[in-house]
C-alpha positions as CSV (number, residue, x, y, z in Angstrom):
1,M,108.0,73.2,91.2
2,A,108.5,69.6,90.0
3,R,108.4,68.7,86.2
4,L,106.2,66.5,84.8
5,R,107.3,63.4,82.2
6,Q,105.0,61.1,80.4
7,Y,105.9,57.5,81.6
8,V,104.5,54.5,80.1
9,M,104.9,51.4,83.2
10,G,103.8,48.1,82.8
11,Y,104.2,44.8,84.1
12,D,103.5,41.1,83.9
13,I,102.4,39.5,86.8
14,G,101.3,36.2,87.1
15,C,99.3,35.6,90.2
16,N,95.6,37.5,89.9
17,R,95.9,39.1,93.6
18,R,98.8,40.1,92.8
19,R,97.7,41.6,89.0
20,R,94.7,42.9,90.5
21,R,96.6,45.0,93.3
22,A,99.3,46.6,90.6
23,L,96.4,47.4,88.9
24,R,94.8,49.3,91.7
25,I,98.0,51.4,92.0
26,L,98.4,52.1,88.5
27,R,94.7,53.3,87.8
28,P,94.2,56.6,89.5
29,C,97.8,58.1,87.8
30,A,97.4,57.4,84.4
31,D,95.9,59.1,81.6
32,L,94.8,56.2,79.4
33,Y,95.9,52.9,79.8
34,Q,95.5,48.9,77.9
35,D,95.2,45.8,79.9
36,S,98.4,46.0,81.9
37,V,100.1,49.0,79.7
38,F,99.9,52.8,81.7
39,D,100.3,56.1,80.1
40,C,101.1,58.0,83.3
41,R,102.6,62.1,83.1
42,L,104.6,62.4,86.7
43,T,107.0,63.5,88.4
44,A,110.2,61.9,88.8
45,D,109.4,60.8,92.7
46,E,105.7,60.2,92.1
47,A,106.8,57.3,89.3
48,D,109.7,56.7,92.0
49,A,107.0,56.2,94.6
50,I,104.8,54.0,92.3
51,Q,107.2,52.0,91.5
52,Q,108.6,50.9,94.9
53,S,104.9,50.5,96.0
54,L,104.4,48.3,93.1
55,T,108.0,46.0,93.6
56,E,106.6,45.3,97.2
57,H,104.1,43.4,96.2
58,L,105.6,41.7,93.6
59,D,106.9,38.0,93.2
60,E,110.3,37.0,91.7
61,Q,108.6,35.7,88.7
62,D,106.9,38.9,88.1
63,A,107.7,41.6,85.9
64,L,107.7,45.3,86.2
65,F,109.1,48.3,83.9
66,C,108.6,51.9,83.5
67,I,109.7,53.7,80.7
68,A,110.5,58.3,80.8
69,L,109.8,59.3,77.8
70,P,112.1,62.0,76.2
71,E,110.3,65.5,77.2
72,A,109.7,66.4,73.6
73,T,107.8,63.5,72.8
74,Q,104.6,63.7,71.0
75,S,101.5,61.6,71.9
76,W,99.7,59.7,69.4
77,Q,96.5,58.5,69.2
78,L,95.1,55.8,67.4
79,G,91.4,56.0,66.0
80,T,88.7,59.1,67.5
81,G,87.0,59.6,70.8
82,L,84.2,61.4,71.5
83,E,84.0,63.0,75.1
84,P,79.8,62.4,76.7
85,L,79.0,66.2,77.9
86,T,78.2,64.2,81.1
87,A,80.6,62.1,81.0
88,G,84.7,62.3,82.4
89,L,84.9,59.2,80.1
90,L,86.4,59.0,76.4
91,V,84.0,56.7,74.4
92,I,86.1,55.1,71.1
93,E,84.3,54.9,68.0
């Protein structure tokens, strides 16, 4: 079974159309995201496939990064959150 790793992925894309396309690719696989930076738990094959899919839609002036975090990396959250009983969303207070 493939091992999940924590990845931080992000982009700097000037064109709104390409930026929306990148967002549609990354949003479903992200645990959390803020603007154009995504925190994802993926296998190495999944991360490679996402990078390949994104690079097919980028222009030469666009930028993309994918950082595989060390396996012992602890995730940190600033602030507190409450999970509503009826929703799968995280509400930040």
